[in-house]
N, CA, C and O atoms as a GROMACS GRO file, in nm:
protein
  136
    1THR      N    1   1.584  -2.398   0.384
    1THR     CA    2   1.518  -2.524   0.358
    1THR      C    3   1.369  -2.506   0.323
    1THR      O    4   1.307  -2.408   0.364
    2PRO      N    5   1.312  -2.601   0.247
    2PRO     CA    6   1.165  -2.575   0.221
    2PRO      C    7   1.086  -2.564   0.339
    2PRO      O    8   0.997  -2.479   0.338
    3LEU      N    9   1.105  -2.637   0.443
    3LEU     CA   10   1.037  -2.612   0.559
    3LEU      C   11   1.040  -2.475   0.619
    3LEU      O   12   0.939  -2.421   0.665
    4GLY      N   13   1.164  -2.419   0.618
    4GLY     CA   14   1.202  -2.293   0.669
    4GLY      C   15   1.109  -2.188   0.590
    4GLY      O   16   1.033  -2.109   0.647
    5GLU      N   17   1.126  -2.199   0.454
    5GLU     CA   18   1.048  -2.105   0.366
    5GLU      C   19   0.894  -2.094   0.401
    5GLU      O   20   0.831  -1.988   0.408
    6GLN      N   21   0.839  -2.235   0.422
    6GLN     CA   22   0.705  -2.236   0.442
    6GLN      C   23   0.668  -2.181   0.579
    6GLN      O   24   0.556  -2.132   0.591
    7VAL      N   25   0.756  -2.184   0.690
    7VAL     CA   26   0.731  -2.126   0.809
    7VAL      C   27   0.732  -1.974   0.800
    7VAL      O   28   0.649  -1.901   0.854
    8SER      N   29   0.843  -1.932   0.721
    8SER     CA   30   0.854  -1.782   0.733
    8SER      C   31   0.710  -1.709   0.651
    8SER      O   32   0.657  -1.602   0.680
    9GLU      N   33   0.676  -1.797   0.551
    9GLU     CA   34   0.556  -1.748   0.489
    9GLU      C   35   0.447  -1.740   0.592
    9GLU      O   36   0.389  -1.632   0.604
   10LYS      N   37   0.412  -1.843   0.668
   10LYS     CA   38   0.318  -1.827   0.760
   10LYS      C   39   0.323  -1.731   0.866
   10LYS      O   40   0.222  -1.681   0.916
   11VAL      N   41   0.448  -1.706   0.902
   11VAL     CA   42   0.476  -1.611   1.016
   11VAL      C   43   0.457  -1.469   0.954
   11VAL      O   44   0.416  -1.377   1.026
   12ALA      N   45   0.485  -1.449   0.822
   12ALA     CA   46   0.452  -1.307   0.758
   12ALA      C   47   0.301  -1.303   0.751
   12ALA      O   48   0.245  -1.200   0.788
   13ALA      N   49   0.239  -1.394   0.711
   13ALA     CA   50   0.097  -1.392   0.694
   13ALA      C   51   0.024  -1.371   0.825
   13ALA      O   52  -0.076  -1.300   0.832
   14LEU      N   53   0.078  -1.438   0.932
   14LEU     CA   54   0.018  -1.418   1.070
   14LEU      C   55   0.047  -1.269   1.112
   14LEU      O   56  -0.041  -1.203   1.168
   15ALA      N   57   0.178  -1.215   1.084
   15ALA     CA   58   0.199  -1.083   1.129
   15ALA      C   59   0.097  -0.974   1.052
   15ALA      O   60   0.053  -0.874   1.110
   16ASP      N   61   0.069  -1.004   0.925
   16ASP     CA   62  -0.014  -0.929   0.848
   16ASP      C   63  -0.156  -0.927   0.906
   16ASP      O   64  -0.220  -0.822   0.913
   17TRP      N   65  -0.208  -1.052   0.951
   17TRP     CA   66  -0.343  -1.067   1.015
   17TRP      C   67  -0.343  -0.983   1.138
   17TRP      O   68  -0.431  -0.900   1.161
   18ILE      N   69  -0.237  -1.006   1.220
   18ILE     CA   70  -0.232  -0.928   1.339
   18ILE      C   71  -0.245  -0.781   1.331
   18ILE      O   72  -0.323  -0.720   1.404
   19GLU      N   73  -0.164  -0.718   1.238
   19GLU     CA   74  -0.168  -0.580   1.209
   19GLU      C   75  -0.315  -0.548   1.173
   19GLU      O   76  -0.372  -0.460   1.238
   20LEU      N   77  -0.372  -0.607   1.081
   20LEU     CA   78  -0.516  -0.582   1.045
   20LEU      C   79  -0.624  -0.595   1.157
   20LEU      O   80  -0.717  -0.516   1.168
   21ASN      N   81  -0.605  -0.694   1.232
   21ASN     CA   82  -0.705  -0.724   1.336
   21ASN      C   83  -0.686  -0.671   1.483
   21ASN      O   84  -0.776  -0.669   1.567
   22LEU      N   85  -0.558  -0.628   1.501
   22LEU     CA   86  -0.526  -0.594   1.637
   22LEU      C   87  -0.620  -0.505   1.699
   22LEU      O   88  -0.658  -0.532   1.813
   23PRO      N   89  -0.666  -0.392   1.632
   23PRO     CA   90  -0.748  -0.289   1.699
   23PRO      C   91  -0.875  -0.356   1.741
   23PRO      O   92  -0.922  -0.328   1.852
   24GLU      N   93  -0.940  -0.450   1.658
   24GLU     CA   94  -1.060  -0.519   1.695
   24GLU      C   95  -1.042  -0.615   1.807
   24GLU      O   96  -1.124  -0.627   1.897
   25VAL      N   97  -0.922  -0.687   1.798
   25VAL     CA   98  -0.896  -0.776   1.924
   25VAL      C   99  -0.877  -0.701   2.052
   25VAL      O  100  -0.914  -0.750   2.158
   26LEU      N  101  -0.821  -0.584   2.046
   26LEU     CA  102  -0.799  -0.511   2.183
   26LEU      C  103  -0.931  -0.455   2.213
   26LEU      O  104  -0.958  -0.438   2.332
   27ALA      N  105  -1.016  -0.425   2.126
   27ALA     CA  106  -1.142  -0.360   2.166
   27ALA      C  107  -1.224  -0.468   2.222
   27ALA      O  108  -1.286  -0.431   2.322
   28VAL      N  109  -1.240  -0.586   2.189
   28VAL     CA  110  -1.312  -0.698   2.245
   28VAL      C  111  -1.262  -0.741   2.372
   28VAL      O  112  -1.339  -0.787   2.456
   29ARG      N  113  -1.121  -0.729   2.394
   29ARG     CA  114  -1.067  -0.765   2.526
   29ARG      C  115  -1.103  -0.653   2.624
   29ARG      O  116  -1.136  -0.680   2.740
   30ASP      N  117  -1.096  -0.531   2.582
   30ASP     CA  118  -1.141  -0.420   2.673
   30ASP      C  119  -1.281  -0.434   2.719
   30ASP      O  120  -1.312  -0.414   2.836
   31GLU      N  121  -1.365  -0.468   2.625
   31GLU     CA  122  -1.500  -0.487   2.656
   31GLU      C  123  -1.532  -0.596   2.756
   31GLU      O  124  -1.625  -0.584   2.836
   32ARG      N  125  -1.452  -0.708   2.749
   32ARG     CA  126  -1.474  -0.811   2.830
   32ARG      C  127  -1.406  -0.788   2.986
   32ARG      O  128  -1.447  -0.843   3.089
   33ALA      N  129  -1.307  -0.704   2.975
   33ALA     CA  130  -1.242  -0.675   3.099
   33ALA      C  131  -1.326  -0.571   3.191
   33ALA      O  132  -1.316  -0.559   3.313
   34ALA      N  133  -1.411  -0.500   3.105
   34ALA     CA  134  -1.484  -0.404   3.170
   34ALA      C  135  -1.603  -0.458   3.272
   34ALA      O  136  -1.673  -0.377   3.333
   0.00000   0.00000   0.00000
């Protein structure tokens, strides 16, 4: 369905963003926990 295609595109984009930003996100989280 068109909606399903739209959702899968968003999920793929989100996964790419997470891969790119995960190290930074983890670093910030570690700083706050310390």
